[in-house]
N, C-alpha and C positions, 0 to 999 in steps of 0.2 A: 558148510564152512562158516566159522565164526566171523563176525564183523571185524574183529581185531586182526585175524589172519588175512582177510581180504584187503584190509588197509595196508598191511605190511607187504603183501604180494604186489599190490598196485604201486606202492612206493618203490619197491625194488625194480619193477618193470619200467617205471618212469626214469629211474637212475640209469639203467642200462640203455634205454631209449635215447637219453640225452648224450651218453657217450657215443652211441652209434651216429646220432645226428651231428655231433661235433666232428666226427671222422668224415662223414659223408658230405657235409656241406662245404668242406674245404678241399674236396677232391678237385684236382686241376682239370681233369678231363670230364666234360659233359658227355656221357655216352651217346645221348641223342634224345629223341622223343618216342613216346610209346602211347598207344591208345588204351585207356582204361575206362571202362564203363561209359564209352562214347565221348570221352574228353581226352585231348592231347595233354600229356604230362612230360616234363623234363625228367630225365633219368640220370642218376649218378650211382656208381657202384664201387665197392671195395671187395677184395678177396685176399685171404691169407691165413695160414695155419688152420685150415679146416673151417674157418668162418667166412661167410660172405654176407654182404648186405647191399640193400638198394634203398634209394631215397627218391621218391617221385614228388614233384611239385607242379602246380598248375602252370601251363604255358600262358594262360591269361589270368594273372593274379588278381584282377579287379573283381572277380566273382566271389562273393563272401562264402558261399556254401560249397565251392569246389574244394575237394579234400587234398591233403598231402599225406604221404604214407612212408613209414620206415618198416622194412622187413629185415630180419637177421636169420640166417640159416647156419646150422652147425652140422657139418658132414652131410649136407644136402637136405636136412630136415628143418622145416620152419620152426623156430623157437621163440620168435618175437615178432609181433606186428602191431604197430600203433598207427592210428589214423586221427587226423584233426583237420579243422577248417578255420578260416579267419573269423567265422561267425561264432567261434567259441566251442564248437563241438569237439569232444575228445573221446576216443574209443580204444580200449585195449582189446584187440581182436584175438591175439594169441600170445600166451606167455607160458613157457615150460622152463621152470628153474633147472639149473644144472651147472656143470663145470664150465660150460661155454661162457658164463657170466664173468668168471675170473679171467678167462682168455681174452674176452673183449676188453676188460679193464687193462690188461697188460698191453694189448695192441694199441689202445687209445693213448697210453702214456708214450708210445713211440711216435705218434703223429704230432 
């Protein structure tokens, strides 16, 4: 894949990640806590129109290398996963372009 294509792909993934983040961080109900890789995380979720998403954040935010994560699924299939930490790490784990992106944009405009 050409560098320019990778840049465009990363840019689109980040745009969709920001939309999902905005939707998830304002969810009224904290679902609870979940253990991931040995650390407890707070969990927020949304679901609608074939899309679902989850946002996990550290339950002890003072640790700079503990990660946060957003996942988006379309019809049960993971189509986006982003991870980052307060230490500045950022990782695009999964990104599958598709119609789900436009659906996420429409849902984000409702929130």
